[in-house]
C-alpha positions as CSV (number, residue, x, y, z in Angstrom):
1,X,263.1,121.5,59.3
2,X,260.6,119.9,61.6
3,X,260.3,123.1,63.6
4,X,259.6,125.1,60.4
5,X,256.9,122.5,59.4
6,X,255.4,122.6,62.9
7,X,255.3,126.4,62.9
8,X,253.8,126.4,59.4
9,X,251.0,124.0,60.5
10,X,250.4,126.0,63.6
11,X,250.1,129.3,61.5
12,X,247.7,127.6,59.1
13,X,245.6,126.3,62.0
14,X,245.6,129.8,63.6
15,X,244.6,131.4,60.3
16,X,241.8,128.9,59.9
17,X,240.6,129.5,63.5
18,X,240.7,133.3,63.0
19,X,238.7,133.1,59.8
20,X,236.2,130.9,61.4
21,X,235.8,133.4,64.3
22,X,235.4,136.3,61.8
23,X,232.7,134.5,59.9
24,X,230.9,133.9,63.2
25,X,231.2,137.5,64.2
26,X,229.9,138.5,60.7
27,X,227.0,136.2,61.2
28,X,226.3,137.6,64.6
29,X,226.3,141.2,63.2
30,X,224.0,140.1,60.4
31,X,221.6,138.5,62.9
32,X,221.8,141.5,65.2
33,X,220.9,143.8,62.2
34,X,218.0,141.6,61.3
35,X,216.7,141.6,64.9
36,X,217.0,145.4,65.0
37,X,215.1,145.7,61.8
38,X,212.4,143.3,63.0
39,X,212.0,145.2,66.3
40,X,211.7,148.5,64.3
41,X,209.1,147.0,62.1
42,X,207.1,145.6,65.0
43,X,207.3,149.0,66.8
44,X,206.1,150.8,63.7
45,X,203.3,148.4,63.3
46,X,202.2,148.7,66.9
47,X,202.4,152.5,66.8
48,X,200.3,152.6,63.6
49,X,197.7,150.2,65.2
50,X,197.6,152.4,68.3
51,X,197.2,155.6,66.2
52,X,194.4,154.1,64.1
53,X,192.7,152.9,67.3
54,X,192.8,156.3,68.9
55,X,191.9,158.0,65.6
56,X,188.8,155.9,65.1
57,X,187.7,155.9,68.8
58,X,184.3,157.3,69.7
59,X,185.7,160.1,71.8
60,X,187.9,161.3,68.9
61,X,185.1,161.1,66.4
62,X,182.8,163.1,68.7
63,X,185.6,165.7,69.2
64,X,186.2,166.0,65.4
65,X,182.5,166.4,64.9
66,X,182.2,169.1,67.6
67,X,185.1,171.1,66.1
68,X,183.5,170.8,62.6
69,X,180.2,172.2,64.1
70,X,182.0,175.0,65.8
71,X,183.9,175.9,62.6
72,X,180.7,175.9,60.6
73,X,179.0,178.1,63.2
74,X,182.0,180.5,63.1
75,X,181.8,180.6,59.3
76,X,178.1,181.4,59.5
77,X,178.7,184.3,61.9
78,X,181.5,185.7,59.8
79,X,179.3,185.6,56.7
80,X,176.5,187.2,58.7
81,X,178.7,190.0,59.9
82,X,180.2,190.6,56.5
83,X,176.8,191.1,54.8
């Protein structure tokens, strides 16, 4: 009888220990998911900031203006030829 009681107590202790470990692993997976999400958000924010910085830089503004001027000149020549 004592042996059965001791085995029952050991099984309950083992089950409690296992459940505690599973909760810990679940918490670790949750924390890992949160970290991955945060890293992704930070990366997206940095990429957007870099893109905006490049897009609004002086060199890119001058390049866009130059292409717009060339396009307008080309349109004017096409209109001139077509008339």
